[in-house]
Structure formats: C-alpha cells, structure tokens
C-alpha positions as CSV (number, residue, x, y, z in Angstrom):
1,X,45.0,91.9,-145.1
2,X,42.0,90.6,-144.0
3,X,41.6,93.2,-141.3
4,X,39.3,96.0,-140.5
5,X,38.8,98.5,-137.6
6,X,35.3,98.4,-136.2
7,X,35.7,100.8,-133.5
8,X,38.3,103.3,-131.8
9,X,38.3,104.5,-128.4
10,X,38.8,108.4,-127.3
11,X,42.4,109.7,-127.5
12,X,44.1,109.9,-124.0
13,X,47.5,111.5,-123.4
14,X,49.5,110.0,-120.7
15,X,53.0,110.5,-119.1
16,X,55.7,108.2,-119.8
17,X,56.1,105.3,-117.2
18,X,59.7,104.1,-116.2
19,X,61.6,106.7,-118.5
20,X,60.3,110.0,-117.5
21,X,62.5,112.5,-119.3
22,X,60.4,112.0,-122.6
23,X,57.3,113.5,-124.5
24,X,53.7,112.7,-123.4
25,X,52.5,109.6,-124.8
26,X,49.1,109.0,-126.8
27,X,47.3,105.9,-126.3
28,X,43.9,104.6,-128.0
29,X,42.4,101.1,-128.4
30,X,40.7,99.6,-131.6
31,X,38.5,96.5,-131.7
32,X,39.6,94.7,-135.0
33,X,37.7,92.2,-136.7
34,X,40.3,90.1,-138.2
35,X,40.8,86.5,-140.4
36,X,44.1,86.8,-138.7
37,X,45.5,84.3,-136.4
38,X,47.3,85.9,-133.1
39,X,50.7,85.6,-134.4
40,X,50.0,86.7,-137.8
41,X,48.4,89.6,-136.7
42,X,51.3,90.4,-134.2
43,X,53.3,90.4,-137.3
44,X,51.4,92.5,-139.6
45,X,51.0,95.1,-136.7
46,X,54.8,94.8,-136.5
47,X,55.3,95.9,-140.4
48,X,52.7,98.7,-139.7
49,X,55.0,99.8,-137.1
50,X,58.2,99.0,-139.2
51,X,56.2,101.5,-141.9
52,X,55.8,103.9,-139.7
53,X,59.6,104.4,-138.3
54,X,59.6,102.3,-135.6
55,X,63.0,101.8,-134.1
56,X,63.0,98.4,-132.3
57,X,66.9,99.1,-131.3
58,X,66.0,101.9,-129.3
59,X,65.8,101.8,-125.6
60,X,63.0,99.8,-124.2
61,X,60.0,102.1,-122.6
62,X,62.0,104.9,-124.5
63,X,60.4,107.4,-127.3
64,X,58.8,105.8,-129.9
65,X,56.9,106.6,-133.1
66,X,54.1,103.8,-132.5
67,X,53.9,101.0,-130.4
68,X,50.8,98.7,-131.3
69,X,50.1,95.6,-129.0
70,X,47.2,92.7,-129.1
71,X,45.5,93.3,-125.8
72,X,42.6,90.9,-126.2
73,X,41.8,88.3,-128.8
74,X,38.4,87.3,-128.4
75,X,38.7,84.7,-125.5
76,X,41.8,83.0,-126.5
77,X,44.5,82.8,-123.8
78,X,48.0,82.9,-125.8
79,X,51.4,82.6,-123.3
80,X,54.5,82.2,-126.1
81,X,58.1,83.8,-125.5
82,X,56.8,86.4,-128.3
83,X,53.1,86.7,-127.9
84,X,51.0,87.0,-124.4
85,X,47.2,87.2,-124.7
86,X,45.6,88.8,-123.1
87,X,48.7,91.4,-122.3
88,X,49.9,90.5,-118.9
89,X,49.9,94.4,-117.7
90,X,46.6,95.7,-118.9
91,X,45.5,95.6,-115.1
92,X,48.3,97.9,-114.4
93,X,48.1,100.5,-116.8
94,X,45.4,103.0,-116.5
95,X,46.6,104.4,-119.8
96,X,45.8,101.1,-121.7
97,X,42.4,100.2,-119.1
98,X,40.9,103.9,-119.9
99,X,40.4,103.2,-123.5
100,X,39.9,99.6,-123.4
101,X,36.8,101.3,-121.2
102,X,35.5,103.4,-124.0
103,X,35.5,99.9,-125.8
104,X,33.4,97.6,-122.9
105,X,30.3,96.9,-125.1
106,X,32.5,95.3,-127.5
107,X,34.8,93.2,-125.6
108,X,35.1,89.7,-125.2
109,X,36.9,88.1,-122.9
C-alpha cells in the first residue's frame, strides 16, 4: 500500500555467507517510492516475505525463500532494536554493494 517500485538493479548470484553448504543466493536492489514510514514499510516487507513462504524459525543465515531489507531510506538514520537504517552491513557485503551501485543515480543518503 502506498508503495511503488521506481527502478531495479540487475540480478546477481552470490555464494552464501556464513553457512556455505546451501544453494547460491540471488541478490538485487530496488528504489521504492512510498508513503509508508520506515517501520510500516518493514512490516509490509515482512508480510510479503511471509506470503512467499519465508520461515523465520530457520537457521540464521541459512537457506530462505526471500529476504527483503531496507538498506536506505532517503537521508534518515534510524537505530532501534528491530530496524537499522542505513543497514549496518552494507559496506561489508559485496552482494549488497553491487546492486546498489546499479542504482547510484537514484540513491539519496
């Protein structure tokens, strides 16, 4: 609700981090236009994950159907127990950085 995709990155395949004995991962990023506040957007993204069969009780960093994260939200900086924006792991994850570079003209932070 109140959200549309403005642009998407290319799709990238990467090796799993942390737990390597699992299938390759597919990674992408998108620029969204939304009327939702960050917490509301996170709840909406989690409902999409749930609809697609995401198992939240699985092994951390293990195989999953989908994993949607809010990496950036304009120029906002948010730090709560359940939400960290900008996502604190961006600089350490090439599988996040590469899709973001595809969208660099659209990024505001």
